[in-house]
C-alpha positions as CSV (number, residue, x, y, z in Angstrom):
1,M,0.0,0.1,0.0
2,K,2.9,2.4,0.8
3,R,4.3,2.0,-2.8
4,L,0.9,2.6,-4.4
5,G,0.4,5.7,-2.2
6,I,3.9,7.0,-3.5
7,F,3.1,6.4,-7.0
8,Q,-0.3,8.2,-6.6
9,I,1.6,11.2,-5.0
10,V,4.2,11.5,-7.7
11,F,1.4,11.2,-10.4
12,V,-0.4,14.2,-9.0
13,F,2.6,16.3,-8.9
14,V,3.6,15.4,-12.4
15,L,0.1,16.4,-13.6
16,L,0.7,19.9,-11.7
17,L,4.0,20.3,-13.7
18,L,2.0,20.2,-17.0
19,D,0.2,23.3,-18.2
20,Y,-2.2,21.5,-20.7
21,G,-4.0,24.7,-21.8
22,N,-0.6,26.0,-23.2
23,L,1.3,23.1,-24.5
24,C,1.0,24.3,-27.9
25,L,1.2,28.0,-27.3
26,A,4.9,29.1,-27.4
27,A,4.1,32.8,-27.1
28,T,7.4,35.1,-26.9
29,K,7.8,38.1,-25.0
30,K,7.8,40.9,-27.7
31,A,7.1,44.5,-26.9
32,K,3.8,45.6,-28.1
33,D,4.0,47.6,-31.3
34,T,2.5,50.8,-30.4
35,G,4.1,52.6,-33.4
36,H,6.2,54.9,-31.0
37,V,9.8,54.5,-30.1
38,I,11.6,55.8,-27.1
39,R,13.7,58.8,-28.1
40,S,15.0,60.1,-24.8
41,I,15.0,59.2,-21.0
42,T,15.8,61.9,-18.4
43,V,16.3,61.1,-14.8
44,E,15.5,63.3,-11.8
45,V,16.6,62.2,-8.3
46,R,15.0,64.8,-5.8
47,D,16.5,65.5,-2.4
48,V,14.9,63.8,0.8
49,F,13.5,67.1,1.6
50,D,12.5,68.8,-1.8
51,E,10.0,71.4,-0.6
52,P,10.7,75.1,-1.1
53,D,12.0,77.5,1.6
54,L,13.6,74.8,3.6
55,G,15.0,75.5,7.1
56,V,18.6,75.0,8.2
57,F,18.1,71.6,9.6
58,Y,16.6,70.2,6.4
59,R,19.0,71.9,4.0
60,T,21.9,70.5,6.2
61,A,20.2,66.9,6.1
62,N,20.1,67.2,2.2
63,N,23.8,68.3,2.1
64,L,24.8,65.3,4.3
65,K,22.8,62.7,2.4
66,V,24.8,61.0,-0.6
67,T,22.1,61.3,-3.4
68,T,21.3,58.3,-5.3
69,R,23.4,58.4,-8.6
70,E,21.3,58.9,-11.8
71,K,23.1,56.0,-13.5
72,V,21.7,53.7,-10.8
73,I,18.2,54.6,-11.5
74,R,18.9,54.2,-15.4
75,R,20.2,50.7,-14.7
76,E,17.1,49.6,-12.7
77,L,14.8,50.8,-15.5
78,I,13.6,48.0,-17.8
79,F,13.3,50.1,-21.0
80,R,16.1,51.7,-22.9
81,V,16.5,54.5,-25.7
82,G,15.5,53.1,-29.0
83,D,13.0,50.4,-27.5
84,V,9.5,50.3,-28.8
85,Y,7.3,52.1,-26.4
86,D,5.2,49.7,-24.1
87,P,2.9,51.2,-21.3
88,F,3.2,47.5,-19.6
89,V,7.1,47.9,-19.6
90,I,6.7,51.3,-18.1
91,A,4.3,50.2,-15.5
92,E,6.6,47.2,-14.6
93,S,9.5,49.9,-14.3
94,V,7.4,51.9,-11.7
95,R,6.5,48.7,-9.9
96,H,10.2,47.7,-9.5
97,L,11.5,51.3,-8.7
98,R,8.7,51.3,-5.9
99,A,9.9,48.0,-4.4
100,L,13.5,49.6,-3.8
101,S,13.6,50.8,-0.1
102,S,16.1,53.7,-0.8
103,I,13.8,55.7,-3.0
104,R,10.2,56.9,-2.8
105,D,7.5,58.9,-4.8
106,V,8.3,57.4,-8.1
107,K,6.9,59.1,-11.1
108,I,7.2,58.4,-14.8
109,K,6.0,60.9,-17.2
110,T,5.8,60.3,-21.0
111,T,5.5,63.1,-23.7
112,F,4.6,62.1,-27.3
113,E,5.9,63.9,-30.4
114,G,5.0,62.1,-33.6
115,Q,6.4,58.6,-33.5
116,N,8.8,59.3,-30.8
117,V,8.4,59.3,-27.0
118,D,10.3,61.4,-24.3
119,I,10.2,59.8,-20.9
120,H,10.9,61.6,-17.6
121,V,11.7,59.4,-14.5
122,S,11.6,61.3,-11.2
123,V,12.3,59.6,-7.7
124,Q,12.9,60.9,-4.4
125,D,15.7,60.0,-2.2
126,T,15.1,58.6,1.3
127,W,17.5,58.9,4.4
128,T,19.3,55.5,4.4
129,L,22.3,55.9,6.9
130,F,20.8,55.1,10.4
131,P,22.6,54.8,13.9
132,Q,21.0,51.5,14.7
133,I,19.2,51.4,18.2
134,T,16.2,49.0,18.2
135,Y,14.2,47.3,20.9
136,S,11.6,44.5,20.9
137,L,10.2,44.5,24.4
138,G,7.3,42.9,26.5
139,G,7.0,39.5,24.6
140,G,9.2,37.4,27.1
141,S,12.0,37.2,24.6
142,D,13.4,40.9,24.7
143,K,15.8,41.9,21.9
144,Q,18.0,44.9,21.8
145,S,20.6,46.0,19.2
146,I,23.0,49.0,18.3
147,G,25.0,49.6,15.4
148,I,24.8,51.2,11.9
149,V,23.1,50.5,8.5
150,D,23.4,52.2,5.2
151,S,20.9,50.5,2.5
152,N,22.1,53.1,-0.2
153,F,25.9,53.2,0.4
154,L,27.7,55.9,-1.8
155,G,24.4,56.4,-3.6
156,E,24.9,53.0,-5.3
157,V,22.0,51.0,-3.8
158,K,24.5,48.9,-1.6
159,R,23.6,47.7,1.6
160,V,26.4,47.9,4.4
161,E,25.4,46.9,7.9
162,F,27.3,46.1,11.3
163,F,25.6,45.7,14.5
164,Y,25.7,44.2,17.9
165,A,22.4,42.5,19.4
166,Q,21.3,40.7,22.3
167,E,18.3,38.3,21.7
168,E,17.2,35.0,23.2
169,N,19.8,35.2,25.9
170,R,22.4,35.2,23.1
171,E,25.1,37.9,22.1
172,K,25.3,38.4,18.3
173,I,27.6,40.5,16.0
174,Q,26.4,40.9,12.4
175,G,28.0,42.4,9.3
176,V,26.2,42.4,6.0
177,Y,27.1,43.7,2.6
178,E,24.6,43.6,-0.5
179,D,24.9,44.9,-3.9
180,D,22.0,44.9,-6.2
181,L,24.1,46.0,-9.2
182,L,27.4,44.3,-8.9
183,F,30.0,45.9,-11.0
184,G,27.3,47.9,-12.8
185,T,25.5,44.7,-14.0
186,K,22.0,43.2,-13.2
187,N,23.8,40.8,-10.9
188,K,23.4,40.7,-7.2
189,L,25.8,39.8,-4.5
190,L,25.0,39.2,-0.9
191,L,27.6,38.4,2.0
192,G,26.6,38.1,5.6
193,Q,28.7,36.9,8.6
194,F,27.2,36.3,11.9
195,F,28.9,35.5,15.3
196,R,26.9,34.6,18.2
197,S,27.8,33.5,21.7
198,D,26.7,30.0,20.7
199,G,28.1,29.8,17.2
200,Y,28.3,31.4,13.7
201,R,26.1,31.7,10.4
202,S,27.7,32.5,7.0
203,V,25.8,33.3,3.9
204,A,26.6,34.1,0.4
205,S,24.6,34.6,-2.7
206,L,25.3,35.7,-6.3
207,G,22.9,35.7,-9.2
208,K,20.6,37.6,-11.5
209,P,17.1,37.6,-9.9
210,F,13.9,38.6,-11.7
211,R,13.4,42.4,-11.4
212,S,10.2,42.2,-13.7
213,L,7.9,40.1,-15.4
214,V,9.3,41.2,-18.9
215,E,12.8,39.6,-18.2
216,D,13.6,36.3,-20.1
217,Y,15.7,34.6,-17.5
218,A,17.4,34.6,-13.9
219,W,19.9,32.5,-12.1
220,I,21.2,32.2,-8.6
221,T,23.7,30.3,-6.6
222,N,23.4,30.3,-2.6
223,A,25.5,28.9,0.1
224,E,24.9,28.9,3.8
225,S,26.7,27.5,6.6
226,Y,25.9,27.6,10.4
227,D,26.7,25.8,13.7
228,L,24.3,27.1,16.5
229,V,22.4,25.9,19.4
230,D,18.7,25.3,18.4
231,K,15.8,25.2,20.8
232,L,12.3,23.6,21.1
233,H,9.7,25.4,23.2
234,K,6.8,24.9,25.5
235,N,4.8,27.6,27.4
236,G,7.3,30.3,26.3
237,D,10.3,28.4,27.8
238,E,12.9,26.0,26.3
239,R,12.0,22.3,26.5
240,Y,14.8,21.0,24.8
241,I,18.1,22.2,23.1
242,F,20.6,20.7,20.7
243,R,23.4,21.7,18.5
244,H,22.7,22.0,14.9
245,N,25.4,22.0,12.3
246,H,23.9,23.1,8.8
247,L,25.4,23.1,5.3
248,D,23.4,24.2,2.2
249,F,24.5,24.8,-1.4
250,N,21.9,25.3,-4.0
251,G,21.6,27.0,-7.5
252,G,19.2,27.3,-10.5
253,Y,18.6,28.7,-13.8
254,T,15.0,29.9,-14.6
255,Y,13.7,30.3,-18.1
256,S,10.6,32.4,-18.8
257,E,8.3,32.4,-21.8
258,G,4.8,33.8,-22.6
259,S,3.1,37.3,-22.6
260,P,4.1,39.3,-19.4
261,E,0.6,41.2,-19.9
262,K,-1.3,37.9,-19.9
263,Q,0.4,34.8,-18.8
264,L,4.0,33.7,-18.1
265,R,5.5,30.5,-17.8
266,R,8.9,30.0,-15.8
267,Y,10.8,26.9,-15.8
268,T,13.7,26.3,-13.3
269,F,16.5,23.8,-13.4
270,G,18.7,23.4,-10.6
271,Y,20.7,21.6,-7.8
272,D,20.2,21.3,-4.1
273,Y,22.5,20.0,-1.6
274,M,21.6,20.1,2.2
275,N,23.5,18.5,5.0
276,D,21.9,18.8,8.6
277,K,23.7,17.4,11.6
278,F,22.7,17.4,15.3
279,K,24.2,16.4,18.5
280,E,23.5,16.7,22.3
281,P,24.6,20.0,23.7
282,S,27.6,20.6,25.7
283,M,27.6,22.2,29.2
284,N,29.2,25.3,27.5
285,D,26.2,25.3,25.2
286,Y,23.8,25.8,28.2
287,S,25.8,28.5,29.4
288,D,26.1,30.2,26.1
289,V,22.3,30.3,25.7
290,E,21.7,30.8,29.4
291,V,19.4,27.7,29.8
292,D,19.3,25.8,33.1
293,Y,20.5,22.3,32.6
294,D,17.6,21.0,34.8
295,S,15.1,22.8,33.2
296,V,14.8,20.9,30.0
297,S,14.5,17.5,28.7
298,H,17.5,15.2,28.1
299,D,15.4,12.5,26.2
300,P,17.8,11.2,23.5
301,N,14.8,10.3,21.3
302,M,14.2,14.0,20.9
303,L,17.4,14.5,19.0
304,P,16.7,15.0,15.2
305,D,17.9,12.5,12.8
306,E,20.7,13.5,10.5
307,R,19.7,14.6,6.9
308,I,21.8,14.6,3.9
309,F,20.3,15.4,0.4
310,S,22.0,15.9,-2.8
311,G,20.3,16.0,-6.2
312,P,18.6,18.1,-9.2
313,F,15.2,19.6,-9.1
314,F,12.9,21.1,-11.7
315,S,10.2,23.5,-11.1
316,Y,7.4,25.3,-12.9
317,R,5.6,28.5,-12.2
318,N,2.6,30.1,-14.0
319,I,1.9,33.9,-13.6
320,E,-1.2,35.7,-14.6
321,P,-0.4,39.4,-13.9
322,E,-3.3,41.5,-12.5
323,F,-1.9,44.1,-10.1
324,I,-3.5,46.5,-7.5
325,S,-1.4,49.3,-6.3
326,L,-2.6,51.0,-3.0
327,N,-1.0,53.2,-0.2
328,H,-2.3,52.9,3.4
329,I,-1.9,49.2,3.5
330,D,1.2,48.3,5.4
331,K,3.3,51.4,5.1
332,F,1.1,54.6,5.6
333,E,1.4,56.6,2.1
334,R,4.0,54.4,0.5
335,I,2.3,52.7,-2.5
336,Q,2.5,48.9,-2.5
337,D,1.9,46.5,-5.4
338,F,0.0,43.2,-5.2
339,N,-0.6,40.6,-8.0
340,L,-4.2,39.3,-7.8
341,G,-3.7,37.2,-10.8
342,L,-3.7,33.4,-10.7
343,E,-0.3,31.9,-9.9
344,Y,0.6,28.2,-9.5
345,F,3.8,26.6,-8.8
346,A,5.1,22.9,-8.7
347,K,8.6,21.3,-8.0
348,I,9.9,17.8,-8.1
349,G,13.4,17.0,-7.0
350,Y,15.3,13.7,-6.7
351,A,18.2,13.1,-4.4
352,P,19.6,9.6,-4.8
353,E,22.0,7.9,-2.8
354,L,24.4,7.8,-5.7
355,L,25.0,11.5,-5.5
356,G,25.7,11.5,-1.7
357,S,22.3,11.5,-0.2
358,R,21.6,9.5,3.0
359,D,18.5,7.8,1.4
360,S,17.2,8.1,-2.1
361,T,14.4,10.8,-1.5
362,M,11.8,12.7,-3.9
363,F,11.0,16.3,-3.0
364,L,7.6,17.3,-4.0
365,A,5.9,20.9,-3.5
366,S,3.2,22.7,-5.2
367,S,1.2,25.9,-4.5
368,I,-1.7,27.9,-6.0
369,S,-2.5,31.4,-5.3
370,H,-5.2,33.9,-6.5
371,G,-6.5,37.4,-5.6
372,Y,-9.8,39.2,-6.0
373,R,-10.3,42.9,-6.5
374,L,-13.4,43.8,-4.5
375,D,-13.5,47.4,-5.4
376,T,-11.1,50.1,-6.2
377,A,-9.8,50.2,-2.7
378,S,-10.2,46.5,-1.3
379,F,-8.8,43.2,-2.1
380,F,-8.7,39.6,-1.0
381,R,-5.7,37.0,-1.7
382,N,-5.4,33.5,-0.7
383,S,-3.0,30.6,-1.3
384,F,-2.9,26.9,-0.7
385,S,0.3,25.1,-0.6
386,A,1.5,21.4,-0.1
387,S,5.0,19.7,0.3
388,S,6.5,16.5,1.2
389,R,9.6,14.2,1.2
390,V,9.1,10.7,-0.2
391,N,11.5,7.6,-0.1
392,T,10.9,3.8,-0.5
393,D,9.9,3.4,3.2
394,N,7.5,6.5,4.2
395,V,6.5,9.9,3.4
396,T,7.9,12.6,5.6
397,N,7.7,16.3,6.5
398,V,4.3,16.6,4.9
399,I,3.0,20.2,5.2
400,I,-0.1,21.6,3.9
401,G,-0.9,25.3,4.2
402,V,-3.8,27.8,3.5
403,E,-3.2,31.4,3.7
404,M,-5.5,34.5,3.2
405,K,-5.1,38.3,3.3
406,Y,-7.9,40.8,3.3
407,Y,-7.5,44.7,3.0
408,N,-10.1,47.5,2.8
409,Y,-9.1,51.0,2.6
410,L,-12.0,53.0,3.9
411,G,-10.4,56.4,3.6
412,D,-11.4,59.1,6.0
413,R,-13.7,58.4,8.9
414,C,-15.3,60.7,11.6
415,F,-16.2,59.8,15.1
416,F,-19.1,61.7,16.5
417,G,-18.6,64.3,13.8
418,Y,-14.8,64.8,14.4
419,P,-12.2,63.6,12.0
420,F,-10.7,60.2,13.0
421,G,-7.9,59.5,10.4
422,K,-7.9,57.3,7.3
423,H,-8.9,53.8,8.2
424,T,-7.8,50.4,6.4
425,I,-9.4,47.1,7.8
426,A,-6.7,44.4,7.5
427,G,-7.1,40.7,8.0
428,N,-4.6,37.7,7.9
429,F,-5.5,34.0,8.3
430,Q,-3.1,31.2,8.4
431,A,-3.5,27.3,8.8
432,Y,-0.9,24.6,8.6
433,F,-1.4,20.8,9.0
434,T,1.7,18.6,9.1
435,D,2.4,14.9,9.3
436,N,5.8,13.1,10.3
437,L,7.5,16.6,10.7
438,D,11.1,16.6,11.3
439,K,11.9,16.7,15.0
440,D,13.8,20.0,14.8
441,K,10.8,21.9,13.4
442,E,7.8,23.4,15.2
443,Y,5.3,26.1,14.7
444,L,5.4,29.0,17.3
445,L,2.9,31.5,18.3
446,G,3.2,34.2,21.0
447,A,3.7,37.9,21.4
448,F,6.0,38.5,18.5
449,S,4.4,35.8,16.1
450,G,0.7,36.5,16.2
451,L,-0.8,36.2,19.7
452,R,0.1,39.6,21.4
453,G,-1.5,39.0,24.5
454,Y,0.8,36.1,25.5
455,K,4.6,35.5,26.1
456,D,6.7,34.9,23.0
457,R,6.7,31.2,21.9
458,T,3.9,30.2,24.4
459,F,2.4,27.8,21.9
460,S,4.2,25.3,20.0
461,G,3.2,22.3,17.9
462,Q,3.2,20.4,14.7
463,N,-0.2,22.1,13.6
464,Y,-1.0,25.7,13.6
465,M,-3.9,28.2,13.2
466,L,-3.9,32.0,13.4
467,L,-6.4,34.9,12.7
468,N,-5.4,38.6,12.9
469,L,-7.9,41.5,12.2
470,E,-6.9,45.2,12.6
471,D,-8.4,48.5,12.1
472,R,-5.4,50.6,11.0
473,I,-5.8,54.1,11.6
474,F,-3.6,56.8,10.0
475,Y,-4.0,60.0,11.7
476,V,-1.3,62.5,10.4
477,E,1.4,62.0,7.9
478,D,4.7,63.6,7.5
479,V,4.7,65.6,10.6
480,L,7.6,68.0,10.4
481,K,8.6,66.1,7.3
482,L,10.0,63.5,9.8
483,F,7.3,61.1,10.9
484,S,3.7,59.9,10.5
485,V,1.4,58.9,13.4
486,G,-1.4,56.1,13.4
487,S,-2.8,53.6,15.7
488,A,-4.6,50.3,15.4
489,F,-7.5,48.3,17.2
490,F,-6.7,44.5,16.9
491,L,-8.1,41.1,17.5
492,D,-5.6,37.9,17.4
493,V,-7.1,34.3,17.7
494,G,-5.0,31.2,17.3
495,G,-3.3,28.1,18.6
496,T,-1.1,25.1,18.0
497,S,-1.3,21.4,18.6
498,N,0.2,18.1,17.9
499,N,-3.1,16.4,17.5
500,G,-4.6,18.0,14.4
501,L,-6.3,21.4,13.5
502,G,-9.4,20.1,15.1
503,S,-8.0,19.9,18.5
504,I,-6.9,23.6,18.1
505,I,-10.5,24.6,17.8
506,E,-11.9,22.3,20.6
507,N,-9.3,22.9,23.4
508,N,-6.2,25.1,22.4
509,L,-7.7,28.2,20.9
510,Y,-6.6,31.4,22.5
511,G,-7.1,35.1,21.8
512,D,-6.6,38.6,22.7
513,I,-7.8,42.1,21.9
514,G,-6.0,45.5,22.2
515,F,-4.7,48.6,20.7
516,G,-1.5,50.2,19.9
517,L,0.2,53.4,18.4
518,R,2.1,53.4,15.1
519,I,4.9,55.6,14.4
520,A,6.4,55.6,10.7
521,F,9.2,57.5,9.1
522,P,8.1,58.0,5.4
523,R,11.3,59.6,4.3
524,A,13.7,56.8,5.9
525,A,14.4,53.7,3.8
526,G,11.5,51.3,3.6
527,S,9.2,53.5,5.6
528,T,9.5,51.4,8.7
529,V,6.8,51.3,11.2
530,W,7.3,51.1,15.0
531,R,4.5,49.4,17.0
532,F,3.5,50.1,20.6
533,D,0.7,47.6,21.5
534,I,-1.2,46.8,24.7
535,A,-2.9,43.5,24.2
536,Y,-5.4,41.8,26.7
537,P,-5.5,38.1,26.7
538,L,-9.2,36.5,26.4
539,R,-8.3,33.6,28.5
540,D,-5.6,32.5,30.8
541,G,-2.7,31.2,29.2
542,P,-0.2,28.2,30.0
543,D,2.6,30.9,30.3
544,G,1.0,32.2,33.2
545,S,-0.7,35.1,31.5
546,S,-4.0,36.0,33.2
547,Q,-7.2,37.0,31.5
548,F,-7.4,40.6,30.7
549,K,-4.1,41.4,32.2
550,P,-2.4,43.9,29.8
551,R,0.9,43.0,28.0
552,F,2.9,45.9,26.7
553,L,5.0,45.3,23.6
554,I,7.4,47.5,21.7
555,T,8.8,46.2,18.4
556,I,9.4,47.1,14.7
557,G,7.1,46.3,11.6
558,Q,3.6,45.3,11.2
559,M,2.2,42.2,12.9
560,F,1.4,40.9,9.3
561,N,1.5,42.3,5.7
562,G,-0.1,41.8,2.4
563,N,2.5,39.4,0.9
564,L,1.7,35.7,0.5
565,S,4.2,33.2,1.8
566,T,4.0,31.3,-1.8
567,E,5.4,34.4,-3.6
568,A,9.0,33.1,-3.5
569,P,11.0,33.6,-6.8
570,E,12.0,30.5,-8.7
571,A,15.8,31.4,-8.6
572,K,15.5,32.0,-4.8
573,Q,18.2,34.1,-3.2
574,A,19.4,33.6,0.4
575,K,17.9,36.4,2.7
576,V,19.5,38.5,5.6
577,D,16.9,40.7,7.2
578,V,18.0,44.4,7.7
579,G,18.5,44.8,11.6
580,F,16.4,48.1,11.5
């Protein structure tokens, strides 16, 4: 029966790899022939503060800021002088420029004269050099850091970061260099080195990622290595720790075909190598992470099994573009772009013993996502995903996920006749069901991961469900040209379990309500949002939280955003989050 089940699974995934409706449609990406040719392109990079009659403070700030170089913006454009004018390519350039954290307020103006088109590109600089002092407090796992980061080093869209941090009872020193236009090309380089009190992590990535839907190909190579102490949790505290040595090399080449305006098909061929080794912690490890030896389990059966996989993979992604562009979603006035079109993805990989794998294993993954424009200022997005590993003996690491996002920008609202800011109703739902999950993996919920009324990592398990609802209110924007002020009323409901999603609803569902202050910096890179929340648990928690006893939280970034977890690129690049 096991063999029959494996064949059935493989057959379903092979079907997902085939796009029946397009086997005979080999559409190529040609620019729409509008009869107009781009004659000239001018680029304007405006100062961080570009209003007239600026005071001494603002003029000094402009003088201190290294302006983004015009040639950098030109390289980021998808069109060139002599190209046939295509409105979709112009729109793709706008979306790509808006995705760059170091600039804002992107505008592209076109002027027609006969068969010629003159294009003027205007962007505004943001402040990208920060002394780094950050805090995440009140969740039971306080985090602090100090350092410096520049996400537009020398005006070349290069990220340089160095900082010292304390988190999860561990000290960390981090250095990162990221270059989006390596040596003036479209290639991207990322180098990261981390030293923690319990070990290290090294990351390197080089490739040419997709910057738009009109590009024909992408490629990437990644390498990651770390040797750290990992933890499993219960009720907000550690229940087991172990040392985890990880080595990962992967790379892929993606070819794209079809119509960027209607339907794209991307095919990726690549190779993965993953080596995970685990061992019992030493007494020094307990000291390094400040965990009491007697407070955790020492059951040898909890130690994860060694995993080694080496082999090729193939993936297919179908993209139907249908973008909606709105502000007041996650970042105040900054416009964000979301694709509501149908996307589906399938991946199959094989890691045989012949190539160094511990056991011959097949990797399977698939996802489908779609969105709906409810009106001009509201939308709904959802995705379904499934993945697993299959060998001759069993099926392991089965993960089935559902994700939904809802946003409705209501605009200006009044309260008893008085203005009460701009409102956006935001919703997030996630549910994951797993079977035979690797021992080192678990889903966590708590103060910084979805349930704000409870200690961080209070809830852990192999199955996970979470619902967040927020009324995001934007009161005033660009106060003194420096910051914006808002707030949010929120409801969080969720839980984890090792016995199926049904047991979460029956016995393990927790929730909280609360409100908080939001401070954003619109002229800083990325328009970062600071959150100051007060959350009230709706029932007593296993971490000792009492019903309606407030928990105060200070951290950075929205609790959730409009992106779906299935929106990973085919040629996936290693990521290192910015400390700020």
